[in-house]
C-alpha positions in Angstrom: 0.0 0.0 0.0 1.4 3.4 -1.0 1.5 6.5 1.2 -1.6 8.5 1.0 -3.9 5.5 0.5 -6.5 4.6 3.2 -5.1 2.5 6.1 -7.9 2.8 8.7 -11.5 3.8 8.0 -14.1 4.6 10.6 -17.5 4.3 9.0 -20.4 5.9 10.9 -19.1 4.6 14.2 -21.3 5.1 17.3 -20.8 3.7 20.8 -23.2 3.4 23.7 -22.2 1.8 27.0 -24.9 0.3 29.3 -24.2 0.9 33.0 -26.1 -0.7 35.9 -28.1 -2.8 33.4 -30.4 0.1 32.4 -28.4 3.3 32.2 -27.3 4.1 28.6 -24.3 6.4 28.1 -23.9 7.6 24.5 -20.2 8.1 24.0 -19.6 8.4 20.3 -22.0 9.5 17.6 -21.6 8.8 13.8 -17.8 9.1 13.5 -16.6 8.8 9.9 -12.9 9.2 9.4 -10.1 8.0 7.1 -6.5 7.6 8.2 -3.8 7.3 5.5 -0.8 5.0 5.4 2.0 6.3 7.6 0.0 9.4 8.6 0.5 10.8 12.1 -3.1 11.7 13.0 -3.8 13.4 16.3 -7.3 13.2 17.9 -7.8 16.2 20.2 -10.6 16.7 22.7 -11.2 17.5 26.4 -11.9 14.9 29.0 -15.1 12.8 28.5 -15.3 13.5 24.8 -15.0 9.9 23.7 -11.5 10.1 22.2 -10.0 7.2 24.1 -13.0 5.0 23.3 -12.5 5.8 19.6 -8.9 4.6 20.0 -9.9 1.5 21.8 -12.3 0.6 19.0 -9.5 0.9 16.5 -7.4 -1.4 18.7 -10.2 -4.0 18.8 -10.6 -3.6 22.6 -14.2 -2.3 22.2 -16.8 -3.0 19.5 -18.8 -0.2 18.1 -22.6 -0.2 18.8 -23.1 0.7 15.1 -20.9 1.3 12.2 -17.6 -0.4 11.5 -13.8 0.2 11.5 -11.6 -1.4 8.9 -7.8 -1.9 8.5 -6.7 -2.3 4.9 -10.4 -3.0 4.1 -10.8 -5.8 6.7 -13.2 -5.1 9.6 -11.6 -4.8 13.0 -13.3 -7.1 15.5 -10.6 -7.9 18.0 -7.0 -7.0 19.0 -4.3 -8.1 16.6 -0.5 -8.0 16.1 -1.0 -5.4 13.3 -1.9 -2.8 16.0 0.0 -1.9 19.2 -1.3 0.4 21.9 0.6 2.7 24.3 -1.5 3.8 27.3 -1.2 6.8 29.6 -0.4 4.4 32.5 2.9 2.7 32.0 1.5 -0.9 32.1 5.0 -2.4 32.7 5.6 -5.7 34.4 7.4 -4.7 37.6 9.2 -8.1 37.9 10.6 -7.9 34.4 13.7 -5.8 33.3 13.5 -3.3 30.5 14.5 -6.0 28.0 12.0 -8.5 29.5 9.2 -6.0 29.2 10.1 -5.2 25.6 10.2 -8.9 24.8 6.9 -9.7 26.5 4.7 -9.5 23.4 7.2 -11.5 21.3 7.4 -14.2 24.0 3.6 -14.4 24.1 3.6 -14.9 20.3 6.2 -17.7 20.6 9.2 -15.9 18.9 12.3 -17.8 19.7 14.7 -16.4 22.3 17.6 -15.3 20.1 15.3 -13.5 17.7 13.3 -11.7 20.3 16.5 -10.5 22.0 17.7 -9.1 18.7 14.4 -7.3 18.2 14.3 -6.0 21.8 17.9 -4.7 21.5 17.1 -2.8 18.4 13.9 -1.3 19.8 15.6 -0.3 23.1 18.3 1.4 21.2 15.6 3.1 19.0 14.0 4.8 22.0 17.3 5.8 23.6 17.5 3.3 26.4 20.7 1.5 25.4 22.5 0.5 28.6 19.3 0.2 30.7 18.4 -3.3 29.4 18.8 -4.9 32.8 17.1 -2.1 34.8 13.7 -2.7 36.5 10.7 -0.3 36.2 11.1 1.0 39.7 14.6 2.2 38.8 13.3 4.3 35.8 11.9 7.8 35.6 8.4 8.3 34.1 9.8 9.3 30.8 12.0 6.2 30.6 9.1 4.0 31.6 7.0 5.4 28.7 10.0 4.8 26.4 9.9 1.2 27.4 6.2 1.1 26.5 6.9 2.6 23.1 9.8 0.1 22.5 7.5 -2.8 23.4 4.9 -1.5 20.9 7.5 -1.2 18.1 8.9 -4.7 18.9 5.7 -6.3 17.7 6.3 -4.6 14.3 2.7 -3.3 14.1 1.3 -1.5 11.0 -0.5 0.9 13.3 0.5 2.5 16.6 -2.3 3.7 18.9 -1.2 6.1 21.6 -3.7 7.2 24.3 -2.4 10.4 26.0 1.0 8.6 26.5 2.6 11.7 28.1 -0.3 12.8 30.3 1.4 11.7 33.5 4.8 13.4 32.8 6.0 16.8 34.1 6.1 19.6 31.5 9.8 19.4 30.7 9.8 15.6 30.3 6.7 15.8 28.2 8.4 18.1 25.8 11.4 15.8 25.6 9.2 12.9 24.9 7.3 14.8 22.1 10.7 15.3 20.5 11.6 11.7 20.9 8.3 10.3 19.5 8.6 12.5 16.5 12.2 11.3 15.9 11.2 7.6 16.3 8.2 8.0 14.0 10.4 9.7 11.3 13.0 6.9 11.6 10.5 4.0 11.8 7.4 5.1 9.9 4.0 3.7 11.0 0.4 4.8 10.8 -0.1 6.6 14.1 -3.3 7.6 16.0 -2.4 9.8 18.9 -4.9 11.0 21.5 -4.3 14.1 23.5 -6.1 17.1 25.1 -3.1 19.3 24.5 -3.2 21.6 21.4 0.5 22.4 21.3 1.3 18.7 21.5 -1.1 18.0 18.6 0.4 20.7 16.4 4.0 19.7 17.2 3.4 16.1 16.3 0.5 15.7 13.8 0.2 15.7 10.1 -3.5 16.2 10.6 -5.6 17.1 13.7 -9.1 15.9 14.3 -11.1 17.6 17.1 -14.1 16.2 19.0 -16.9 18.1 20.7 -16.4 18.8 24.4 -19.3 16.8 25.7 -20.8 13.4 25.2 -21.6 12.0 22.7 -18.3 12.7 21.0 -18.8 14.1 17.4 -16.2 15.3 14.9 -16.1 19.0 15.2 -13.1 20.0 13.1 -10.2 18.9 10.9 -6.9 20.8 10.5 -4.0 20.0 8.2 -0.6 20.8 9.7 1.5 22.1 6.8 4.5 23.0 8.9 8.0 21.6 8.3 9.6 19.4 10.9 11.0 19.9 13.4 8.5 22.6 14.5 9.0 25.5 16.8 6.2 26.6 19.2 7.0 30.2 18.6 6.7 30.1 14.8 4.0 32.5 13.4 2.2 29.6 11.6 2.3 27.4 14.7 0.7 30.2 16.8 -1.9 31.0 14.2 -3.0 27.4 14.0 -3.1 27.1 17.8 -5.3 30.2 18.0 -7.6 28.8 15.3 -8.1 25.5 17.1 -8.4 27.1 20.5 -11.1 29.4 19.4 -13.2 26.6 17.9 -12.9 24.1 20.8 -13.5 24.0 24.5 -9.9 23.2 25.2 -7.5 25.5 27.2 -3.8 25.8 26.6 
């Protein structure tokens, strides 16, 4: 499949959760969206706008109540090795080393020991953690833990990376450093990326395209913005600030 062709398609996707057997919560309403091959698409919205649910549906962790999502034309009905998720929480195995955590998915899939160690070594080096292979999660900073999660995601060689506010728990300085890193990694090892955030600056810095969701449930698409800025981007550039102002004025997000 060539760049620019459709990779993931959301077709009239709606989602309703049923709580306490009778209470219905309408989370997403009629979402139609196409994500291109190797595109870095950022989904922006405030809390409780349904953006994480949309990502989980793409990952096969949730099923839409109506509509469908396809990957290369095939309907997504469950998780698969063609997609990897990175969550806001670090989700590392505390009893495993960095290398052990990165190898976990490969071990589950039955990849033989020598091969998975080769893959883990390459991915650990990719995220800048060479020399920390034998460290345990409690010995790592928050940013380093999230690098392990990203390395683990890449180790499975997915076609699509799904990142759900991966830097939300980091302090401001570490968050900026991780934004720089995830951009570097993506440029080096291209994948189709769906990245969820509530931070407009982060969205503009990272995305090829930004999709915004309404600020209340059910989540509906409210805007689409093409980011035609060269990389690496500077937050003080006139074009950057102009796009930030445009998105801010049309959403309920704050900077």
